[in-house]
N, C-alpha and C positions, 0 to 999 in steps of 0.2 A: 504455554504462552497465554492461555485464556484465564482471565481473572477480572473481577470487578474492582479490584484495588488499583486505582490509577497509578499511584507511585510504584507499586510492585511491577506493573507493566513497563513503566518508564525506566525503572532500574535495569530491566532486561536489555534495553537498548544501550544504556550506559555501560553495562558489563560486557556486552558483545563488542562494542566499539573499543573499549579499553583492551580487551583481550586481543583484538585484531591489531591494534597499534603496538602492543607489546609482544606480538608473535606467539601468544599463548595458544595452547590447544583449545578448540571450540567444538561444541556440539554442532550437528547439522543446522539446527535452528539458529544458533548463535552466528554461524557462518552466513546464513541467509540474511539475518538482521544486519550484520556488519557490512555485507555487500550493498544493501539498500542505503545504509548510512554513507558508505563510500561514494555512492552515486549522487549524494546530496551534500556537497561541500558547504552549502549555506547553513547546514545544521551542525557542522563540526564544533563550532564555538559553543553552541548550546550544550552539546553533549560532553564538553570538557569540564562542566561544572554540575555536580549533583544538585547543589542548591538552586541553581538557575533552572535546571531541567525539571526538578520536582515542584518548584514553587510557582510556576507560571500558569496562568489561566489564559486560554485563547478564546476570544469572543467573536464568533462569526458575524454578529450584528455590527461589529466595528471593523469588519473586513479582514479579520485575522485568520490565518490558516494554522491549524494545529499540526505541528510537524510530526507528532507521534501518530496521529490519525492518518496523515498523508503517507508516512512510511509504512504503516500497517496496511494501508490499501495496496501499496506495492507488493507487500508480502502476500496478501490475499490473491491478487491478480497472478502473481508468479506461481502460486500453488494451483490455481485454477488452470492456468496454461499447462503446467507440468502434468496434471492429472486429466486434462482435457474435459473438465467438468465445469459448466455444462458442456455436453458433447457439442463440439464445433467451435469452442472458444479458441482452441489452438490455431485453427485455420484463420480465424478473424485476426488474431494477434499477429500471425506470420504475414498476413496481407498488410496490416498496418505498419509493421516493421519494414516491409518491402517499400511501401509508399513513402514513409518518413525517412527511412534509412537509419533509424535510431530506436532501439528497443525501449529505452526509457521514455522517449516521446510517445511511442505507441501506448505504453502503460498510462501515461498522463492523459492521453485522449480517451482511454477506456474508463478512467476513474469516475467521471460524471455518471456514466451508466451504472457502475457498481454502487455509487453513493445513492442514486435514485432508487435502485432495487432494494437496498438495505433500508432506506428511509420509508419506502412504501410498506415493506414487510413489518417494520417496527410500528408504524402508524396503525396498520390493520391487524396487528397481533398474529401474523401468519409467517410461515417460512417464505423466504424470497422466491419469487416466480422466475424460475430459470429460463423458461421459454421467452417471457417478456424481456428479461435481461439480455438474452442472446439476440433477440430481435432488435433491441436498441443498439447493441454493438454492431450488428450487421448493417444497420443504417449508416454508421460511420464509414464503413467500407463503400457502400453504394454511392454515397454522396461525395466520395473522394476525400473524406475526413470531415 
């Protein structure tokens, strides 16, 4: 799934969603992507057209959210929770699910912390600081979201 080719990455979402809709066999990664897409009906129309999905730029300075980045962050969070890395993230996630009553909402709450960790690592040219990331996530739980 890792690539620097934006269109290649986006095509993976299109392929997984098409396979899911047509009931075709999928790899575990495709199934995970299709589940994230299914959780976001607001992106279904976008993913129904390769031209629309591949050709669009998303400009944060104009308040736009990149749906592929958003869905990719869900995938990253789900993998982190599944592997419990950083150690303790699964407990944080489970507590946020308990409080919100919604796994998707828990992930949405966690995204800002993930984005900040990735941005800081990229800015500083280092690996993400897992301890600082987990500390930010635990603050969500302490303040009751």
